[in-house]
C-alpha positions in Angstrom: 24.7 -22.0 -51.6 22.5 -20.7 -49.7 20.1 -22.6 -47.6 16.6 -21.8 -45.6 15.4 -18.8 -44.2 13.3 -18.5 -41.0 12.3 -15.0 -40.2 11.0 -13.9 -35.8 8.7 -10.9 -36.4 8.7 -9.1 -33.4 6.8 -5.8 -31.8 9.6 -4.5 -30.3 13.3 -4.5 -30.3 14.9 -7.3 -28.4 16.0 -6.2 -25.0 19.4 -6.3 -24.0 19.0 -8.9 -21.4 17.3 -11.1 -23.8 20.2 -10.7 -26.4 22.8 -11.9 -23.8 20.2 -14.8 -23.4 20.2 -15.3 -26.9 24.1 -15.2 -27.1 24.8 -17.6 -24.1 22.4 -20.1 -25.8 23.7 -19.7 -29.0 27.7 -20.2 -27.5 26.5 -23.5 -25.7 25.2 -24.9 -28.9 27.7 -24.0 -31.5 31.2 -25.5 -32.4 32.0 -22.2 -33.8 30.7 -18.9 -32.4 31.8 -15.1 -33.6 29.9 -11.5 -32.8 29.9 -9.7 -35.5 28.2 -7.3 -34.1 25.5 -7.2 -30.7 22.6 -9.0 -32.2 24.4 -10.7 -35.0 26.3 -14.3 -34.8 27.8 -16.0 -37.1 28.4 -19.7 -36.0 28.4 -23.3 -36.8 25.1 -25.3 -34.6 26.3 -28.5 -33.5 23.2 -30.7 -34.8 23.1 -32.7 -31.7 22.5 -29.3 -29.5 18.9 -29.1 -31.2 18.3 -33.1 -30.4 19.4 -33.9 -34.2 20.4 -37.2 -34.4 20.0 -37.9 -38.4 22.2 -35.7 -40.3 22.0 -37.4 -43.6 25.4 -38.6 -43.7 26.8 -35.2 -43.5 28.8 -33.4 -40.9 26.4 -32.1 -38.2 27.7 -28.9 -37.8 26.1 -26.8 -39.7 27.0 -23.2 -40.4 24.4 -20.6 -39.5 23.7 -16.7 -39.4 21.2 -15.2 -36.3 20.7 -11.8 -37.3 18.5 -9.2 -35.5 17.5 -6.4 -37.4 15.0 -3.0 -37.0 15.7 0.6 -35.6 18.7 0.4 -33.2 20.1 -3.1 -34.4 21.5 -4.3 -37.3 20.8 -2.9 -40.8 17.7 -1.0 -41.0 17.3 -1.0 -44.8 17.5 -4.7 -44.5 14.5 -5.0 -42.1 12.5 -2.3 -44.4 13.5 -4.1 -47.9 12.5 -7.5 -46.1 9.2 -6.0 -45.2 8.7 -4.0 -47.9 6.8 -6.5 -50.2 4.5 -7.9 -47.7 1.1 -7.1 -46.6 1.0 -5.8 -43.0 0.6 -9.0 -40.9 -1.2 -7.1 -38.2 -4.7 -8.5 -38.7 -3.2 -12.3 -38.4 -0.7 -11.8 -35.6 -2.1 -8.9 -33.7 0.8 -6.4 -34.0 2.6 -5.0 -37.2 6.5 -5.8 -37.2 9.3 -3.4 -35.9 12.1 -5.6 -35.9 13.1 -9.0 -36.7 15.3 -12.0 -36.5 16.6 -13.9 -39.2 18.1 -17.6 -38.9 19.8 -18.2 -42.2 21.4 -21.6 -42.9 24.6 -21.6 -45.6 23.8 -24.9 -46.9 20.7 -26.6 -47.9 20.6 -30.0 -47.1 17.9 -32.0 -45.5 19.5 -31.1 -42.1 19.8 -27.5 -42.1 16.1 -27.0 -43.1 15.2 -29.2 -39.3 18.1 -27.2 -37.6 17.0 -23.6 -39.3 13.4 -24.5 -37.9 14.5 -26.2 -34.1 17.1 -23.3 -33.6 14.6 -20.8 -34.8 11.9 -22.5 -32.2 15.3 -22.2 -29.7 15.7 -18.5 -30.5 11.9 -18.0 -29.9 12.3 -19.5 -26.6 14.5 -16.9 -25.4 12.9 -13.7 -27.3 9.5 -14.4 -27.9 7.9 -13.1 -31.3 5.9 -15.0 -34.2 7.7 -17.0 -36.9 7.0 -16.4 -40.3 7.1 -19.4 -42.5 6.7 -19.0 -46.2 5.0 -22.6 -47.9 5.0 -24.1 -51.1 1.3 -24.6 -52.0 1.1 -28.4 -51.1 2.2 -27.6 -47.6 -0.4 -25.2 -46.7 -3.1 -28.6 -45.6 -0.4 -29.8 -43.5 1.0 -26.7 -42.0 -2.8 -25.5 -41.3 -3.3 -28.5 -39.1 -0.4 -28.4 -36.9 -0.3 -27.1 -33.3 0.8 -23.4 -32.5 -0.2 -21.9 -36.0 -1.5 -18.4 -35.0 -2.6 -17.7 -38.7 -2.3 -18.1 -42.3 -2.1 -15.6 -45.1 -1.7 -15.7 -48.8 -0.6 -12.4 -49.8 1.6 -12.2 -51.7 2.5 -16.1 -51.1 1.2 -18.8 -48.7 2.5 -17.6 -45.4 2.1 -19.6 -41.8 2.7 -17.5 -38.7 3.5 -19.5 -35.8 5.3 -20.2 -32.4 8.1 -21.8 -31.6 5.7 -25.4 -31.1 4.9 -24.7 -34.9 8.0 -25.1 -35.8 9.0 -28.2 -34.1 5.8 -30.0 -35.0 6.6 -28.8 -38.7 10.2 -29.9 -38.5 8.9 -33.7 -37.2 6.5 -34.0 -40.6 8.0 -36.6 -43.3 9.9 -34.8 -45.6 9.9 -31.3 -44.0 11.3 -28.6 -45.9 11.4 -24.9 -45.7 10.7 -22.8 -48.8 14.0 -21.1 -48.8 
């Protein structure tokens, strides 16, 4: 079963020193860590390493993939495909993304949504960027009022662009759930 996904939009490639810092963060936070290539990490994140104690009765070790993509790193065609159906966010976030990092959960329990959001925020603390979060219509009013929201879009679907602070605030909302 696939779980939620968040994308960190980047104005440039992640510098090698930041990739090493990211790798170090993921190693410290993981019960299992596998580097598939530079910038792509298959891991089992420990929910408690992100400050999550309520796991809904499931094991706090959650399978996740963190993957940098774009020219010169990762699968460039995946980056292009992910961005092909989107309107250029430059008017909203101030730049046209050239690279991105995806945080993908492999399970879809409520804890996986929180893990995805908080892990994405932790990754952003290291590499920067802007979180791109697709929304359900009923989430728009709640999300729009959160701290760290940079912009809201609605083309082709409701989207919030925000900082790590935004993701942490959203994850604390009752009934928090990512779209995909």
